[in-house]
C-alpha positions in Angstrom: 94.7 108.2 107.3 91.6 110.3 106.4 88.4 108.5 105.6 87.6 108.9 101.8 84.2 107.6 101.3 83.0 107.7 97.6 80.4 106.5 95.2 81.0 103.4 93.3 83.1 103.7 90.1 83.4 101.7 87.0 87.1 102.5 87.0 87.8 100.1 90.2 87.3 97.0 88.1 89.8 98.6 85.4 92.2 99.4 88.1 92.1 96.0 89.6 92.5 94.2 86.3 95.6 96.3 85.4 97.2 95.7 89.1 96.5 92.1 88.8 98.5 91.9 85.3 101.2 93.8 86.8 101.5 91.3 89.8 101.3 88.5 87.6 104.3 89.6 85.9 106.3 90.1 89.2 105.2 86.9 90.9 105.0 84.6 87.8 103.3 81.3 88.5 103.5 81.6 92.2 100.1 83.4 91.7 97.3 80.9 91.1 94.7 83.6 90.6 93.8 87.3 91.7 90.2 88.2 93.1 88.7 91.8 93.6 86.9 91.7 96.9 86.0 94.4 99.5 83.6 97.3 98.7 85.2 98.4 95.4 84.3 94.9 94.0 80.4 95.5 94.5 78.5 97.6 91.8 76.5 100.6 93.8 78.7 100.2 97.0 79.9 103.3 98.6 83.7 102.7 99.4 87.1 104.2 100.3 88.6 104.3 96.8 91.4 101.5 97.7 91.2 98.4 95.7 91.1 95.3 97.9 92.9 92.4 95.7 93.4 88.9 96.8 96.4 87.1 95.3 95.9 83.3 95.9 99.3 81.9 95.8 101.0 78.2 95.7 103.3 78.9 98.7 102.7 82.2 101.1 106.3 81.8 102.3 107.5 82.5 98.9 105.9 85.7 98.7 108.3 87.0 101.4 111.2 86.7 99.0 109.5 89.7 97.1 109.5 92.2 99.8 112.5 94.3 98.4 111.1 94.3 95.1 107.6 95.3 96.2 109.1 98.2 98.2 111.0 99.5 95.2 107.7 99.5 93.2 105.9 101.6 96.0 104.2 99.1 98.1 104.5 99.1 102.0 105.2 95.8 103.2 103.0 94.8 106.6 103.4 91.3 106.9 100.3 89.3 108.2 98.8 92.6 109.8 96.5 90.7 112.1 95.4 87.6 109.9 97.6 84.4 110.3 98.9 83.3 107.0 98.4 86.5 105.0 100.8 88.8 103.5 99.6 92.6 103.1 101.1 95.1 100.9 99.5 98.6 100.4 100.3 101.0 97.8 99.9 104.8 97.8 100.8 106.0 101.3 98.3 108.4 102.4 96.5 108.3 99.3 96.3 104.8 99.0 95.3 102.9 95.7 95.4 99.2 96.7 95.5 96.7 99.3 97.1 93.3 98.0 96.3 90.5 100.4 98.3 87.4 99.5 96.9 83.9 100.8 97.9 80.6 100.2 95.5 78.3 98.4 94.3 76.7 101.2 93.8 79.4 103.7 90.0 79.9 104.9 90.2 83.3 104.8 89.6 83.2 101.1 86.4 81.7 101.2 85.1 84.0 103.7 86.0 87.0 101.9 84.4 85.8 98.6 81.5 84.5 100.0 80.9 88.0 101.6 81.6 89.9 98.3 79.1 87.3 96.4 76.6 88.0 98.8 76.6 91.5 98.6 76.7 91.2 94.8 73.4 88.9 95.0 71.9 91.3 97.4 71.6 94.9 96.3 69.3 95.8 99.4 72.3 94.8 101.7 74.5 97.1 99.7 72.2 99.8 100.4 72.1 99.3 103.8 75.9 98.8 104.3 76.6 102.0 102.2 74.0 104.1 104.2 76.0 102.9 107.5 79.3 103.7 106.0 78.1 107.3 105.2 76.9 107.7 108.7 80.3 106.5 110.2 82.1 108.7 107.7 80.2 111.8 109.0 81.2 110.8 112.7 84.7 109.9 112.3 87.4 111.4 110.2 90.2 108.8 110.3 90.2 105.2 109.4 91.8 104.7 113.0 88.3 105.5 114.0 86.2 104.5 111.1 87.4 101.2 110.7 86.9 99.6 114.2 83.4 101.2 114.4 82.1 99.3 111.6 83.5 95.8 112.6 80.4 94.7 114.5 78.2 95.6 111.5 80.5 93.8 109.1 80.6 90.8 111.3 76.8 90.3 111.6 76.4 90.9 107.6 79.2 88.2 107.2 77.2 85.8 109.5 74.2 86.4 107.1 76.4 86.0 104.1 77.8 82.4 105.5 74.2 81.5 106.2 73.1 82.4 102.6 76.1 80.5 101.1 75.3 77.3 103.2 71.6 77.5 102.2 72.6 77.8 98.4 74.6 74.6 98.6 
């Protein structure tokens, strides 16, 4: 998929809320709550315009019962996609609009994602640094197959800063 890096948009919050309501109608009380995370959830962050959503559920295995329904609604079903205990659905094909990450309520990935999001929201200078880094990568790489792995180490280091920040905050 081609890298589509854009400036922050207020529309991303609206798109998250609309999709969260839509998913709650489909999954009912299986969903405990939905969280907007990733770059589109951070004001001022440059991002691929794909809304990352985390739906925290009571039982991850019950999500699998909705595969056919999600496919009929235009979602790609990708399973765990490299993260144990996650179910990932993607919407929009080559012009992807949403990534829906389902996690069972007790999955440790939830906290990691939310701490990183909250760290960025609390540190605008880190948002600027991360946005600049992404711009440089987008100039170098044309596809997400190249772009995404190239930012892994940078993100890992920033996540470590976020985890330190969170533990000091407690």
